[in-house]
C-alpha positions as CSV (number, residue, x, y, z in Angstrom):
1,X,0.0,0.0,0.0
2,X,1.5,3.3,-1.0
3,X,1.6,6.7,0.8
4,X,-1.5,7.9,-1.1
5,X,-3.5,4.8,-0.2
6,X,-2.6,5.2,3.5
7,X,-3.7,8.9,3.6
8,X,-6.9,8.1,1.8
9,X,-7.8,5.3,4.2
10,X,-7.2,7.6,7.2
11,X,-8.9,10.8,6.0
12,X,-11.6,10.3,3.4
13,X,-14.2,9.3,6.0
14,X,-13.3,12.3,8.0
15,X,-14.4,14.6,5.3
16,X,-11.1,15.7,3.7
17,X,-11.0,15.9,-0.1
18,X,-7.8,14.1,-1.1
19,X,-6.2,15.8,-4.0
20,X,-6.0,14.0,-7.4
21,X,-2.7,12.1,-7.8
22,X,-1.9,12.0,-4.1
23,X,-0.6,15.6,-4.0
24,X,0.5,17.2,-0.8
25,X,-1.6,19.2,1.8
26,X,-1.0,20.8,5.2
27,X,-2.1,19.6,8.5
28,X,-1.5,20.7,12.2
29,X,-0.7,17.4,13.9
30,X,-3.1,17.7,17.0
31,X,-6.0,19.2,14.9
32,X,-6.7,15.8,13.2
33,X,-7.6,14.2,16.6
34,X,-11.2,13.6,17.7
35,X,-10.8,16.4,20.2
36,X,-8.3,18.9,19.0
37,X,-7.5,20.1,22.6
38,X,-4.3,19.3,24.4
39,X,-4.5,19.6,28.2
40,X,-1.1,20.2,29.8
41,X,-0.5,20.1,33.5
42,X,3.0,21.3,34.6
43,X,4.6,20.9,38.0
44,X,5.2,24.4,39.4
45,X,8.5,24.4,41.3
46,X,8.9,28.2,41.9
47,X,12.5,27.9,40.8
48,X,12.3,29.2,37.2
49,X,11.8,25.7,35.7
50,X,10.2,26.0,32.2
51,X,8.6,23.3,30.1
52,X,8.9,22.8,26.3
53,X,5.8,22.5,24.2
54,X,6.3,21.5,20.5
55,X,3.5,21.9,18.1
56,X,4.1,19.6,15.0
57,X,3.1,20.6,11.6
58,X,2.7,17.8,8.9
59,X,2.8,17.6,5.1
60,X,0.5,14.8,4.2
61,X,0.3,13.0,0.9
62,X,3.1,13.1,-1.7
63,X,6.6,14.2,-0.5
64,X,7.6,17.6,-1.8
65,X,10.9,18.2,-3.7
66,X,10.9,21.9,-2.6
67,X,10.9,23.6,0.8
68,X,7.4,24.5,2.2
69,X,6.7,27.7,4.1
70,X,4.2,27.3,6.9
71,X,2.6,30.4,8.5
72,X,1.2,30.3,12.0
73,X,-1.2,32.6,13.8
74,X,-2.9,32.8,17.2
75,X,-6.7,32.9,17.4
76,X,-8.2,35.9,19.1
77,X,-9.9,33.5,21.7
78,X,-6.4,32.6,23.1
79,X,-6.0,33.6,26.7
80,X,-2.4,32.7,27.4
81,X,-0.2,35.8,27.3
82,X,3.2,35.6,25.6
83,X,6.0,36.5,27.8
84,X,3.9,35.8,30.9
85,X,2.5,32.3,30.6
86,X,4.8,31.1,27.7
87,X,7.7,32.1,25.5
88,X,7.7,31.6,21.8
89,X,11.0,30.0,21.0
90,X,10.5,29.7,17.2
91,X,11.0,33.3,15.9
92,X,8.7,35.2,13.7
93,X,5.4,33.9,12.4
94,X,6.5,31.0,9.9
95,X,8.6,27.9,9.8
96,X,10.1,26.0,6.9
97,X,9.7,22.3,6.3
98,X,12.8,21.3,4.2
99,X,12.5,19.6,0.8
100,X,11.9,15.8,1.1
101,X,10.8,16.1,4.8
102,X,7.2,16.0,6.1
103,X,7.3,17.6,9.6
104,X,8.5,20.5,11.6
105,X,7.8,21.9,15.0
106,X,6.8,25.3,16.3
107,X,8.5,25.6,19.6
108,X,7.3,27.2,22.9
109,X,8.2,27.0,26.6
110,X,5.7,27.3,29.3
111,X,6.5,29.6,32.3
112,X,4.8,27.5,35.1
113,X,5.9,29.8,37.9
114,X,3.6,32.5,36.5
115,X,0.5,30.3,36.5
116,X,-1.6,30.1,39.7
117,X,-3.3,27.0,41.0
118,X,-6.7,26.6,39.3
119,X,-5.9,28.9,36.4
120,X,-6.2,27.4,32.8
121,X,-4.7,29.5,30.0
122,X,-5.5,28.7,26.4
123,X,-3.3,29.0,23.3
124,X,-5.1,28.5,20.0
125,X,-2.9,28.1,17.0
126,X,-3.7,27.8,13.3
127,X,-1.4,27.2,10.3
128,X,-1.5,27.8,6.6
129,X,0.9,27.8,3.6
130,X,1.3,29.7,0.4
131,X,2.9,26.7,-1.1
132,X,0.3,23.9,-0.6
133,X,-3.3,23.5,0.1
134,X,-4.5,23.0,3.6
135,X,-6.7,20.2,5.0
136,X,-9.5,21.0,7.3
137,X,-7.3,20.1,10.3
138,X,-5.2,23.3,10.7
139,X,-6.3,24.7,14.2
140,X,-6.0,23.3,17.7
141,X,-6.0,24.4,21.3
142,X,-3.4,23.9,24.0
143,X,-4.4,24.5,27.6
144,X,-1.8,25.2,30.3
145,X,-2.3,24.6,34.1
146,X,-0.2,23.7,37.1
147,X,0.2,21.3,39.9
148,X,2.7,21.5,42.7
149,X,4.8,19.1,44.8
150,X,3.0,18.4,48.2
151,X,4.3,16.4,51.1
152,X,2.1,16.9,54.2
153,X,1.7,13.2,55.1
154,X,2.6,12.9,58.8
155,X,1.8,13.8,62.4
156,X,0.8,16.9,64.3
157,X,-0.4,17.8,67.8
158,X,-3.4,20.0,68.3
159,X,-4.9,22.4,70.9
160,X,-8.5,23.4,70.2
161,X,-10.1,26.5,72.0
162,X,-13.2,28.5,71.7
163,X,-15.2,25.3,71.3
164,X,-18.9,25.4,70.4
165,X,-21.3,22.5,70.1
166,X,-24.7,21.9,68.6
167,X,-27.8,20.8,70.5
168,X,-27.0,18.2,73.1
169,X,-23.3,18.7,73.1
170,X,-20.9,20.1,75.8
171,X,-18.2,22.6,75.4
172,X,-15.4,20.4,76.8
173,X,-14.3,23.0,79.4
174,X,-13.4,25.2,76.5
175,X,-10.4,23.2,75.2
176,X,-9.3,19.9,73.8
177,X,-5.8,18.6,72.9
178,X,-4.4,15.5,71.3
179,X,-2.5,14.2,68.2
180,X,-3.5,13.5,64.7
181,X,-2.3,12.4,61.3
182,X,-2.6,13.4,57.7
183,X,-2.5,10.6,55.0
184,X,-2.2,11.4,51.3
185,X,-4.6,9.6,49.0
186,X,-4.1,8.4,45.4
187,X,-4.3,12.0,44.2
188,X,-1.2,14.2,44.8
189,X,-2.0,16.9,47.4
190,X,-5.2,15.5,48.8
191,X,-5.0,14.2,52.4
192,X,-7.4,12.6,54.8
193,X,-7.2,13.6,58.5
194,X,-7.6,11.2,61.4
195,X,-10.0,13.5,63.3
196,X,-11.3,16.7,61.8
197,X,-13.3,17.5,65.0
198,X,-10.0,17.7,66.8
199,X,-11.3,15.8,69.8
200,X,-14.6,17.7,70.0
201,X,-16.9,14.8,69.0
202,X,-15.4,12.6,71.6
203,X,-15.5,15.2,74.4
204,X,-18.8,16.9,73.6
205,X,-20.9,13.8,72.5
206,X,-18.9,10.7,73.5
207,X,-18.7,10.0,69.8
208,X,-16.1,8.7,67.4
209,X,-14.3,11.1,65.1
210,X,-16.5,12.4,62.3
211,X,-15.0,10.4,59.4
212,X,-16.7,10.5,56.1
213,X,-15.0,12.4,53.2
214,X,-13.4,15.3,55.1
215,X,-10.1,16.0,53.5
216,X,-7.3,18.6,53.1
217,X,-6.3,19.6,49.6
218,X,-3.0,21.3,49.1
219,X,-2.9,23.0,45.7
220,X,0.4,24.9,45.2
221,X,0.6,25.9,48.9
222,X,-3.1,26.8,49.1
223,X,-4.9,24.6,51.6
224,X,-8.6,23.8,51.1
225,X,-10.5,21.9,53.7
226,X,-13.6,20.2,52.2
227,X,-16.0,17.4,52.7
228,X,-18.9,15.8,54.4
229,X,-18.9,13.8,57.6
230,X,-20.5,10.5,58.4
231,X,-23.7,12.3,59.3
232,X,-23.8,14.2,56.0
233,X,-22.8,17.5,57.6
234,X,-20.6,19.8,55.7
235,X,-17.6,21.6,57.2
236,X,-16.2,25.1,56.6
237,X,-12.5,25.4,57.7
238,X,-10.6,28.7,57.2
239,X,-6.9,29.4,57.7
240,X,-6.3,32.0,60.4
241,X,-2.5,32.0,60.4
242,X,0.5,29.9,59.6
243,X,4.2,29.5,60.6
244,X,6.5,26.7,59.5
245,X,5.4,24.6,62.4
246,X,2.0,25.8,63.5
247,X,-1.1,26.1,61.4
248,X,-4.1,27.8,63.1
249,X,-7.6,27.3,61.6
250,X,-11.3,27.9,62.5
251,X,-13.7,25.2,61.8
252,X,-17.5,25.0,62.0
253,X,-20.2,22.6,60.7
254,X,-23.8,23.3,59.9
255,X,-24.8,21.6,63.2
256,X,-23.1,24.3,65.2
257,X,-20.0,22.4,66.3
258,X,-16.6,24.2,65.9
259,X,-13.4,25.6,67.4
260,X,-10.2,27.4,66.8
261,X,-7.4,24.9,66.4
262,X,-3.6,25.2,66.5
263,X,-2.0,22.3,64.7
264,X,1.8,21.8,65.4
265,X,3.9,19.6,63.3
266,X,5.5,16.8,65.4
267,X,7.5,15.4,62.5
268,X,10.3,16.9,60.4
269,X,7.9,18.5,58.0
270,X,6.6,22.0,57.9
271,X,3.4,23.7,56.8
272,X,3.6,25.8,53.6
273,X,4.6,29.3,54.5
274,X,2.8,31.0,51.5
275,X,-0.5,29.3,52.4
276,X,-3.7,31.2,51.7
277,X,-7.2,30.3,52.6
């Protein structure tokens, strides 16, 4: 089976008009996929690390005996800002695919340190050529977002004050203390705590720790406490202050239980100092 037969088998059903005689046409590599969107997640290290993103351009069909000029443009719907979220390494607005070759890359680098947790920045790229016709697959989208290293698994001691309880509960003399653990799950940065009532359930109600799906999510040094306990009650937990060793939070559930809690690391690890609620 020759080159033309392979191209015809891959693309005729997708709606591309193959040129007579197996002539050449232009394609943006990712654009020919069922979903022409590339979702990239980069590890943000806050040390200047950048990441390469290479956008491949293809000549499909008959190999060309002359060089091919390929122009590239950014769609107006792009949100990623050059120089802030990425640098364009390939200069100008065009590349050349040498004679006899079928691919070339438009090269970028992503500036992960400039992307905040939860942000998604979009780069939409389109290609064209004055030398050969284009297929319908000439535009695609690259999304850039970040994750961060997280290592909070371990132990802490706690002291809870300003304790409140819902109907039928006591105030524990205004304070509780004890120890707890954080255990990372299968997803980086998501931790389960051993007791998110910090002794309040045991003291005020004679009950076991709340359990359920309460968890701490560390996203690039931003801590989010979320979840539902075994009674279906949701929790709101806000950061009050943080040092390397002590994290102070306020927690309350919809039943009226709550406290201010100081959590002190009892292992060699530290709380993230840039943490925000």
